[in-house]
C-alpha positions in Angstrom: 123.8 137.2 110.4 123.3 135.1 113.9 123.9 131.4 113.4 121.1 128.8 114.0 120.5 127.6 117.6 118.3 125.6 119.9 115.3 128.0 120.5 113.0 127.6 123.6 109.4 128.6 122.1 106.6 130.9 123.7 103.2 129.5 123.1 100.4 131.9 121.2 97.3 130.9 123.4 94.0 130.4 122.3 90.8 130.9 124.4 88.1 128.1 123.2 84.6 127.9 124.7 85.6 124.1 125.2 88.9 124.9 127.2 89.7 125.3 130.7 92.6 125.9 133.3 94.9 123.0 132.5 97.5 124.8 130.5 98.1 126.7 133.7 97.3 124.1 136.5 99.3 121.3 135.0 101.4 122.7 132.3 102.4 125.7 133.8 101.8 128.2 130.9 101.0 132.1 132.3 97.5 132.7 131.2 96.6 136.3 131.0 93.2 136.2 132.3 90.7 133.9 133.4 88.8 133.3 130.5 88.9 129.3 129.3 91.9 128.7 127.3 92.0 125.3 125.0 95.2 125.5 123.0 99.0 126.4 123.3 100.5 126.6 119.9 104.0 125.8 121.0 105.3 125.8 117.6 103.6 127.9 114.7 104.2 130.2 112.1 100.6 130.1 111.1 99.0 133.7 110.1 96.5 132.7 112.7 99.0 132.8 115.4 102.8 132.4 116.0 104.8 131.2 118.7 108.0 133.1 120.0 111.7 132.6 120.8 112.6 133.4 124.2 116.7 132.6 124.4 119.3 134.1 122.8 120.1 137.1 120.4 117.0 136.7 118.9 114.5 136.5 121.8 111.2 138.0 121.1 111.6 137.4 117.5 108.3 135.5 115.9 108.9 132.2 114.2 108.2 133.3 110.9 111.0 135.9 111.6 113.3 133.3 112.3 112.9 131.2 109.2 113.3 134.8 107.4 116.6 135.1 108.8 118.1 131.4 109.0 115.8 130.2 106.0 117.0 126.6 104.7 119.3 126.1 107.9 116.1 126.3 110.0 113.9 124.8 107.9 115.7 122.3 105.8 114.6 123.7 102.6 111.1 122.4 102.8 109.6 125.7 101.4 109.2 129.1 103.5 107.3 127.6 106.0 107.7 125.8 109.5 106.7 121.8 108.4 104.7 121.3 111.7 102.3 122.9 114.0 102.7 121.6 117.6 100.0 122.2 120.4 98.8 121.4 123.6 95.0 121.1 124.1 93.0 121.3 127.4 89.7 120.0 126.4 87.6 121.1 129.5 84.3 120.1 127.7 83.8 117.8 124.3 85.3 119.4 121.0 83.4 119.7 118.2 82.6 116.6 115.9 85.2 117.5 112.9 87.3 116.2 109.9 89.9 117.2 108.2 90.9 117.5 104.4 93.9 115.6 102.9 96.4 116.0 100.0 94.3 113.8 97.6 91.2 115.4 99.1 92.4 119.0 97.7 93.7 117.6 94.5 90.5 115.8 93.8 88.1 118.4 94.6 90.0 121.7 93.7 89.6 122.5 97.5 91.1 126.1 98.8 92.3 124.2 101.9 95.6 122.8 103.4 95.8 119.1 104.3 96.1 118.5 107.9 97.3 115.2 109.1 97.4 115.1 112.7 98.7 112.9 115.8 97.7 113.0 119.5 100.0 112.0 122.4 98.1 111.9 125.4 99.3 113.8 128.4 96.6 113.9 131.0 93.1 112.5 131.4 90.3 112.8 134.0 88.5 109.7 135.1 86.6 108.4 131.8 88.3 110.7 129.5 88.0 109.3 126.1 88.0 110.4 122.3 85.8 110.1 119.1 87.7 108.5 116.3 86.1 107.2 113.3 83.7 104.1 113.0 83.8 100.6 114.0 81.7 99.5 111.4 81.3 100.8 107.9 78.6 103.2 107.4 77.3 105.6 104.8 77.5 109.4 104.1 73.5 109.5 104.1 73.2 107.5 107.4 76.0 109.8 109.2 73.9 112.9 107.7 70.8 111.5 109.4 72.7 111.1 112.7 73.9 114.7 112.7 70.4 116.1 111.7 69.1 114.1 114.8 71.7 115.3 116.9 73.3 112.0 117.7 76.6 112.5 115.8 78.5 111.6 118.6 76.5 108.5 119.5 77.5 106.8 116.3 81.3 107.3 116.1 83.7 104.9 118.0 84.2 105.9 121.4 88.0 104.8 122.6 88.9 105.2 126.3 92.5 106.8 126.6 95.1 107.3 129.0 98.6 109.2 129.5 101.1 107.6 126.8 98.3 106.5 124.5 99.3 107.5 120.7 96.5 108.2 118.3 96.9 109.3 114.7 94.2 111.0 113.2 94.6 110.9 109.3 92.8 113.4 106.9 89.0 112.1 106.2 89.0 110.6 109.9 85.8 112.1 111.7 86.9 112.6 115.4 86.7 114.5 118.4 88.5 115.1 121.6 86.2 114.5 124.6 86.1 116.5 127.8 88.5 116.0 130.4 91.4 115.0 128.0 94.9 117.1 127.7 97.0 116.2 124.8 99.9 117.0 122.5 99.1 117.8 118.9 101.4 117.3 116.2 100.4 118.2 112.8 100.9 119.4 109.4 100.9 123.2 109.5 97.2 123.8 108.6 94.2 125.3 110.6 91.4 123.8 108.2 89.0 122.1 110.0 85.4 121.4 108.7 83.1 121.0 111.9 80.3 118.5 111.5 78.3 118.9 114.9 79.1 121.2 118.0 76.2 120.3 120.5 74.0 123.4 119.5 76.1 125.4 121.8 77.3 128.8 121.3 81.1 130.1 120.8 83.1 132.4 122.7 81.0 135.2 120.9 77.7 134.0 122.1 76.8 133.0 118.7 76.3 129.2 117.1 79.7 128.3 115.5 79.9 127.4 111.7 79.4 124.3 110.8 80.7 123.1 107.3 78.8 119.6 107.0 78.6 119.8 103.1 82.2 120.2 102.9 83.0 117.4 105.3 80.8 115.0 103.8 83.1 115.1 100.5 86.3 114.4 102.4 84.9 112.0 105.0 86.1 108.3 105.4 83.3 106.1 106.0 84.8 102.6 105.9 85.3 100.9 109.1 88.5 102.2 111.0 91.7 100.5 112.2 92.5 100.6 115.9 92.8 104.1 117.1 95.9 103.7 119.2 99.1 103.0 117.8 102.2 100.7 119.1 105.5 102.1 118.9 108.5 100.4 118.0 112.2 100.7 118.6 114.2 102.8 116.5 116.5 101.3 113.7 119.3 103.8 115.0 118.8 103.7 118.8 117.5 101.0 121.1 116.6 103.5 123.9 114.5 105.4 121.7 110.7 104.7 120.8 109.4 105.6 117.1 105.7 106.3 118.1 104.7 107.2 114.3 106.2 107.6 111.1 104.0 108.9 108.2 105.0 111.4 105.2 103.8 114.3 107.3 105.8 113.4 110.3 108.0 111.5 112.6 107.9 111.4 116.1 110.2 109.6 118.6 110.0 109.1 122.6 112.9 108.5 125.1 111.8 107.9 129.0 114.2 108.1 131.9 116.7 109.8 130.0 119.9 111.1 131.6 122.2 111.9 128.7 121.7 111.6 125.0 123.7 112.7 122.1 122.8 113.1 118.4 123.5 114.5 115.3 120.4 116.8 113.9 119.6 115.1 110.2 119.7 117.9 107.9 116.8 117.0 106.1 114.5 118.2 108.9 114.0 120.6 111.7 113.2 119.0 115.1 110.6 119.9 118.1 111.4 118.7 121.4 108.7 118.7 124.0 109.5 117.7 127.7 106.9 115.5 128.6 108.3 114.6 132.3 111.0 116.2 134.5 113.4 118.4 133.3 116.2 118.2 130.2 118.9 120.6 129.4 119.8 120.8 125.5 123.2 121.7 124.4 124.2 122.9 121.2 126.4 125.5 119.2 125.4 128.9 120.6 122.8 128.0 123.1 121.8 125.6 126.1 118.1 125.4 126.8 116.6 124.1 129.7 112.9 122.7 129.6 110.8 121.7 132.4 107.3 119.6 131.7 105.4 121.2 129.4 107.8 123.4 127.8 109.2 123.2 124.2 112.1 124.0 121.7 113.0 124.2 118.1 116.3 122.7 116.9 117.2 123.9 113.4 118.0 121.7 110.7 121.5 123.0 110.3 122.4 123.1 114.2 124.2 119.8 113.8 125.5 118.0 117.2 123.2 118.2 120.1 123.3 116.5 123.8 120.6 116.6 126.1 120.9 116.0 130.1 117.7 114.8 132.0 116.8 114.8 135.4 115.4 111.5 137.0 111.9 110.7 135.2 112.6 113.0 132.2 110.8 111.8 129.2 110.8 113.5 125.9 109.0 113.4 122.9 110.9 114.5 119.4 109.1 115.5 116.2 110.5 116.1 112.7 109.5 115.2 108.9 108.6 111.7 108.0 111.2 109.2 107.2 114.2 110.5 109.0 115.7 109.1 112.2 115.5 111.9 114.5 117.2 110.8 117.5 
Protein backbone atom coordinates (compact mmCIF):
# COMPACT_ATOMS: atom_id res chain seq x y z
CA UNK A 1 0.00 0.00 0.00
CA UNK A 2 1.21 3.52 -0.79
CA UNK A 3 2.45 5.33 2.30
CA UNK A 4 0.57 8.53 3.20
CA UNK A 5 1.86 11.69 1.56
CA UNK A 6 0.83 15.33 1.20
CA UNK A 7 -2.14 15.48 -1.17
CA UNK A 8 -3.13 18.43 -3.33
CA UNK A 9 -6.91 18.52 -3.67
CA UNK A 10 -9.33 19.20 -6.50
CA UNK A 11 -12.58 20.63 -5.14
CA UNK A 12 -16.14 19.56 -5.68
CA UNK A 13 -17.96 22.55 -7.22
CA UNK A 14 -21.56 23.45 -6.39
CA UNK A 15 -23.92 25.66 -8.35
CA UNK A 16 -25.89 28.05 -6.15
CA UNK A 17 -28.63 30.55 -6.91
CA UNK A 18 -26.61 33.12 -4.94
CA UNK A 19 -23.27 32.21 -6.55
CA UNK A 20 -21.19 34.05 -9.11
CA UNK A 21 -17.85 33.77 -10.94
CA UNK A 22 -15.25 34.70 -8.30
CA UNK A 23 -14.31 31.06 -7.85
CA UNK A 24 -12.82 31.34 -11.35
CA UNK A 25 -12.00 35.04 -11.63
CA UNK A 26 -10.42 35.50 -8.18
CA UNK A 27 -9.43 32.01 -7.01
CA UNK A 28 -8.51 30.35 -10.30
CA UNK A 29 -10.97 27.44 -10.15
CA UNK A 30 -11.88 25.81 -13.44
CA UNK A 31 -15.66 26.11 -13.63
CA UNK A 32 -17.25 23.73 -16.14
CA UNK A 33 -19.89 26.11 -17.48
CA UNK A 34 -21.28 29.65 -17.20
CA UNK A 35 -23.68 28.86 -14.33
CA UNK A 36 -23.47 30.69 -10.99
CA UNK A 37 -21.12 28.67 -8.78
CA UNK A 38 -21.16 29.43 -5.07
CA UNK A 39 -19.10 26.75 -3.35
CA UNK A 40 -15.82 24.93 -3.91
CA UNK A 41 -15.63 22.04 -1.44
CA UNK A 42 -11.86 21.97 -1.14
CA UNK A 43 -11.72 19.12 1.38
CA UNK A 44 -14.80 16.94 1.65
CA UNK A 45 -15.73 13.30 2.01
CA UNK A 46 -19.46 13.90 2.47
CA UNK A 47 -21.90 11.87 0.35
CA UNK A 48 -23.18 15.17 -1.09
CA UNK A 49 -19.80 15.79 -2.75
CA UNK A 50 -16.17 14.70 -2.46
CA UNK A 51 -12.85 16.31 -3.28
CA UNK A 52 -10.12 14.40 -5.15
CA UNK A 53 -6.35 13.94 -5.00
CA UNK A 54 -4.44 15.44 -7.93
CA UNK A 55 -0.86 14.28 -7.29
CA UNK A 56 1.17 11.16 -6.66
CA UNK A 57 0.32 7.50 -7.11
CA UNK A 58 -3.24 8.02 -5.91
CA UNK A 59 -4.12 10.95 -8.18
CA UNK A 60 -7.80 10.77 -9.10
CA UNK A 61 -8.81 9.02 -5.87
CA UNK A 62 -11.55 10.63 -3.81
CA UNK A 63 -10.98 11.64 -0.20
CA UNK A 64 -13.16 8.71 1.01
CA UNK A 65 -10.97 6.36 -1.04
CA UNK A 66 -7.82 7.83 0.55
CA UNK A 67 -9.35 7.28 3.99
CA UNK A 68 -10.13 3.68 3.11
CA UNK A 69 -6.54 3.12 1.96
CA UNK A 70 -4.68 5.02 4.69
CA UNK A 71 -7.08 4.78 7.62
CA UNK A 72 -5.75 6.17 10.91
CA UNK A 73 -2.54 7.35 9.23
CA UNK A 74 -4.71 9.94 7.49
CA UNK A 75 -7.47 10.70 10.00
CA UNK A 76 -5.59 10.16 13.30
CA UNK A 77 -8.09 7.57 14.46
CA UNK A 78 -10.95 10.05 14.85
CA UNK A 79 -13.30 7.80 12.92
CA UNK A 80 -13.87 6.58 9.38
CA UNK A 81 -14.49 10.11 8.07
CA UNK A 82 -12.34 13.20 7.60
CA UNK A 83 -12.91 15.44 10.65
CA UNK A 84 -13.22 18.75 8.75
CA UNK A 85 -15.12 20.17 5.80
CA UNK A 86 -13.32 23.06 4.07
CA UNK A 87 -14.93 25.30 1.44
CA UNK A 88 -14.38 28.50 -0.51
CA UNK A 89 -17.66 30.43 -0.90
CA UNK A 90 -18.53 33.20 -3.36
CA UNK A 91 -21.67 35.14 -2.45
CA UNK A 92 -22.64 37.12 -5.55
CA UNK A 93 -26.02 37.54 -3.85
CA UNK A 94 -27.22 37.23 -0.26
CA UNK A 95 -27.31 33.72 1.17
CA UNK A 96 -30.39 32.59 3.03
CA UNK A 97 -30.76 33.41 6.71
CA UNK A 98 -30.00 30.12 8.43
CA UNK A 99 -28.85 28.31 11.55
CA UNK A 100 -27.12 25.02 12.39
CA UNK A 101 -27.59 22.62 15.31
CA UNK A 102 -24.88 21.64 17.77
CA UNK A 103 -24.05 18.47 19.69
CA UNK A 104 -26.18 19.57 22.65
CA UNK A 105 -29.20 20.22 20.41
CA UNK A 106 -28.91 16.82 18.77
CA UNK A 107 -28.74 15.04 22.12
CA UNK A 108 -31.44 17.18 23.76
CA UNK A 109 -33.92 16.98 20.89
CA UNK A 110 -33.03 13.60 19.45
CA UNK A 111 -32.37 15.13 16.04
CA UNK A 112 -31.43 13.13 12.98
CA UNK A 113 -28.75 15.68 12.11
CA UNK A 114 -25.04 16.46 12.36
CA UNK A 115 -23.49 19.21 14.44
CA UNK A 116 -22.15 22.14 12.43
CA UNK A 117 -19.72 24.54 14.11
CA UNK A 118 -18.04 26.72 11.49
CA UNK A 119 -15.51 29.52 11.10
CA UNK A 120 -15.13 32.05 8.30
CA UNK A 121 -11.90 33.71 7.13
CA UNK A 122 -12.81 36.59 4.83
CA UNK A 123 -10.83 36.50 1.57
CA UNK A 124 -12.38 39.04 -0.81
CA UNK A 125 -15.02 41.75 -0.29
CA UNK A 126 -16.81 44.14 -2.61
CA UNK A 127 -17.50 47.65 -1.30
CA UNK A 128 -19.92 47.53 1.61
CA UNK A 129 -19.72 43.73 1.98
CA UNK A 130 -21.10 42.44 5.27
CA UNK A 131 -22.42 39.42 7.12
CA UNK A 132 -25.41 38.87 9.40
CA UNK A 133 -24.45 37.32 12.73
CA UNK A 134 -26.81 36.92 15.68
CA UNK A 135 -28.34 39.78 17.63
CA UNK A 136 -27.04 42.99 19.20
CA UNK A 137 -29.61 42.73 21.97
CA UNK A 138 -31.69 39.84 23.28
CA UNK A 139 -34.91 38.95 21.48
CA UNK A 140 -37.41 36.09 21.68
CA UNK A 141 -38.33 33.25 19.39
CA UNK A 142 -41.83 34.68 18.93
CA UNK A 143 -40.53 38.14 18.00
CA UNK A 144 -38.08 36.67 15.51
CA UNK A 145 -40.74 34.42 14.03
CA UNK A 146 -42.90 37.53 13.52
CA UNK A 147 -40.00 39.22 11.72
CA UNK A 148 -39.70 36.21 9.41
CA UNK A 149 -43.42 36.25 8.66
CA UNK A 150 -43.24 39.98 7.90
CA UNK A 151 -40.28 39.52 5.51
CA UNK A 152 -37.88 41.51 7.70
CA UNK A 153 -35.77 38.70 9.20
CA UNK A 154 -32.54 40.16 7.80
CA UNK A 155 -33.37 43.57 9.26
CA UNK A 156 -33.44 42.40 12.90
CA UNK A 157 -30.12 40.57 12.78
CA UNK A 158 -26.79 42.23 13.54
CA UNK A 159 -25.08 43.44 10.36
CA UNK A 160 -21.27 43.41 10.51
CA UNK A 161 -19.13 44.97 7.78
CA UNK A 162 -16.15 42.75 6.95
CA UNK A 163 -12.74 43.05 5.28
CA UNK A 164 -10.17 40.54 4.03
CA UNK A 165 -8.46 38.84 6.96
CA UNK A 166 -11.40 39.07 9.36
CA UNK A 167 -12.18 35.88 11.26
CA UNK A 168 -15.73 35.06 12.38
CA UNK A 169 -16.86 31.99 14.27
CA UNK A 170 -20.42 30.86 13.67
CA UNK A 171 -21.14 28.62 16.62
CA UNK A 172 -24.19 26.32 16.55
CA UNK A 173 -27.41 28.19 17.29
CA UNK A 174 -26.19 31.49 15.78
CA UNK A 175 -28.64 32.73 13.15
CA UNK A 176 -26.53 34.09 10.32
CA UNK A 177 -26.05 34.84 6.63
CA UNK A 178 -23.27 35.76 4.23
CA UNK A 179 -24.26 38.84 2.26
CA UNK A 180 -23.58 39.68 -1.37
CA UNK A 181 -20.06 40.63 -2.39
CA UNK A 182 -18.28 38.49 0.23
CA UNK A 183 -15.99 35.56 -0.57
CA UNK A 184 -14.54 33.51 2.25
CA UNK A 185 -12.86 30.35 3.43
CA UNK A 186 -15.17 28.23 5.58
CA UNK A 187 -13.75 25.62 7.96
CA UNK A 188 -16.30 23.52 9.78
CA UNK A 189 -17.37 20.24 11.20
CA UNK A 190 -18.14 17.79 8.38
CA UNK A 191 -21.86 18.45 8.18
CA UNK A 192 -24.29 19.77 5.59
CA UNK A 193 -27.13 20.20 8.12
CA UNK A 194 -28.66 23.64 7.54
CA UNK A 195 -32.00 24.97 8.77
CA UNK A 196 -33.03 27.70 6.34
CA UNK A 197 -35.08 30.39 8.08
CA UNK A 198 -35.64 33.00 5.36
CA UNK A 199 -34.70 33.16 1.69
CA UNK A 200 -36.00 36.47 0.34
CA UNK A 201 -38.90 34.70 -1.41
CA UNK A 202 -36.66 33.77 -4.33
CA UNK A 203 -36.66 30.60 -6.42
CA UNK A 204 -33.85 28.07 -6.35
CA UNK A 205 -31.81 26.76 -9.27
CA UNK A 206 -34.81 24.69 -10.36
CA UNK A 207 -37.13 27.70 -10.39
CA UNK A 208 -39.05 26.48 -7.34
CA UNK A 209 -38.97 28.11 -3.88
CA UNK A 210 -36.28 26.58 -1.68
CA UNK A 211 -37.44 24.65 1.36
CA UNK A 212 -37.54 26.51 4.68
CA UNK A 213 -37.05 24.88 8.09
CA UNK A 214 -38.48 27.46 10.47
CA UNK A 215 -39.77 25.02 13.09
CA UNK A 216 -36.44 23.18 13.31
CA UNK A 217 -34.55 26.47 13.40
CA UNK A 218 -36.56 27.86 16.28
CA UNK A 219 -35.72 24.81 18.39
CA UNK A 220 -31.94 25.25 18.10
CA UNK A 221 -31.49 29.04 17.76
CA UNK A 222 -29.99 31.25 20.45
CA UNK A 223 -31.82 34.57 20.93
CA UNK A 224 -29.53 36.18 23.52
CA UNK A 225 -27.24 39.07 22.63
CA UNK A 226 -24.13 37.68 20.94
CA UNK A 227 -20.48 38.55 21.68
CA UNK A 228 -18.51 40.45 18.99
CA UNK A 229 -18.57 38.57 15.70
CA UNK A 230 -14.90 39.12 14.82
CA UNK A 231 -12.23 37.14 16.63
CA UNK A 232 -8.82 38.46 17.68
CA UNK A 233 -6.04 35.96 17.14
CA UNK A 234 -3.10 35.36 19.46
CA UNK A 235 0.49 34.22 19.07
CA UNK A 236 0.96 30.46 19.09
CA UNK A 237 2.41 28.94 22.25
CA UNK A 238 4.79 26.86 20.11
CA UNK A 239 5.89 29.35 17.42
CA UNK A 240 5.99 33.14 17.72
CA UNK A 241 5.64 33.53 13.95
CA UNK A 242 2.27 31.77 13.98
CA UNK A 243 -1.09 33.39 14.78
CA UNK A 244 -3.78 31.18 16.27
CA UNK A 245 -7.03 32.45 14.76
CA UNK A 246 -9.39 30.19 16.71
CA UNK A 247 -9.11 27.06 18.85
CA UNK A 248 -12.35 25.30 19.80
CA UNK A 249 -13.10 21.56 20.17
CA UNK A 250 -14.22 21.22 16.55
CA UNK A 251 -11.16 22.86 14.95
CA UNK A 252 -8.01 24.87 15.45
CA UNK A 253 -6.95 27.36 12.76
CA UNK A 254 -3.50 28.97 12.49
CA UNK A 255 -2.06 31.49 10.05
CA UNK A 256 1.43 32.44 8.91
CA UNK A 257 1.86 35.53 6.72
CA UNK A 258 4.99 36.52 4.79
CA UNK A 259 6.40 33.03 5.27
CA UNK A 260 9.58 32.16 3.33
CA UNK A 261 10.69 28.99 5.14
CA UNK A 262 9.02 26.89 7.80
CA UNK A 263 9.40 23.35 9.14
CA UNK A 264 7.26 21.42 11.58
CA UNK A 265 6.33 17.94 12.74
CA UNK A 266 2.68 17.09 12.19
CA UNK A 267 0.90 16.40 15.47
CA UNK A 268 -0.22 12.78 15.10
CA UNK A 269 -3.56 13.57 16.75
CA UNK A 270 -4.91 15.41 13.73
CA UNK A 271 -4.62 15.65 9.96
CA UNK A 272 -4.01 19.14 8.64
CA UNK A 273 -5.48 21.21 5.83
CA UNK A 274 -3.28 23.89 4.25
CA UNK A 275 -4.88 26.69 2.21
CA UNK A 276 -2.80 29.19 0.22
CA UNK A 277 -4.32 32.57 1.06
CA UNK A 278 -1.60 34.50 -0.77
CA UNK A 279 1.46 33.96 -2.97
CA UNK A 280 2.81 30.51 -3.76
CA UNK A 281 4.11 27.88 -1.36
CA UNK A 282 5.83 24.53 -1.82
CA UNK A 283 5.13 21.83 0.76
CA UNK A 284 7.71 19.04 1.14
CA UNK A 285 7.11 15.80 3.01
CA UNK A 286 7.87 12.09 2.72
CA UNK A 287 6.96 10.92 -0.74
CA UNK A 288 5.61 14.19 -2.12
CA UNK A 289 6.33 17.79 -3.03
CA UNK A 290 3.27 19.94 -3.60
CA UNK A 291 3.06 23.49 -4.96
CA UNK A 292 0.06 25.56 -3.93
CA UNK A 293 -0.88 28.81 -5.64
CA UNK A 294 -3.37 31.31 -4.24
CA UNK A 295 -6.70 29.60 -3.61
CA UNK A 296 -5.39 26.03 -3.66
CA UNK A 297 -5.56 23.45 -0.87
CA UNK A 298 -3.64 20.42 0.38
CA UNK A 299 -4.27 17.74 2.99
CA UNK A 300 -1.43 16.57 5.23
CA UNK A 301 -2.18 13.14 6.76
CA UNK A 302 -1.70 12.83 10.50
CA UNK A 303 0.99 10.21 10.06
CA UNK A 304 3.25 12.09 7.63
CA UNK A 305 5.73 13.32 10.23
CA UNK A 306 8.17 16.08 9.22
CA UNK A 307 6.98 18.74 6.77
CA UNK A 308 8.73 21.80 5.36
CA UNK A 309 7.46 24.80 3.45
CA UNK A 310 9.03 27.37 1.18
CA UNK A 311 7.11 30.43 0.09
CA UNK A 312 7.43 33.26 -2.37
CA UNK A 313 7.29 36.87 -1.25
CA UNK A 314 3.80 37.56 0.08
CA UNK A 315 3.09 33.91 0.83
CA UNK A 316 0.26 33.48 3.29
CA UNK A 317 -1.05 30.13 4.57
CA UNK A 318 -3.98 29.07 6.71
CA UNK A 319 -3.66 25.70 8.44
CA UNK A 320 -6.58 23.87 10.05
CA UNK A 321 -6.80 20.77 12.20
CA UNK A 322 -8.69 19.44 15.19
CA UNK A 323 -8.95 21.66 18.25
CA UNK A 324 -6.44 21.43 21.06
CA UNK A 325 -3.37 20.44 19.05
CA UNK A 326 -0.73 22.99 18.02
CA UNK A 327 -0.39 22.72 14.23
CA UNK A 328 2.76 24.60 13.22
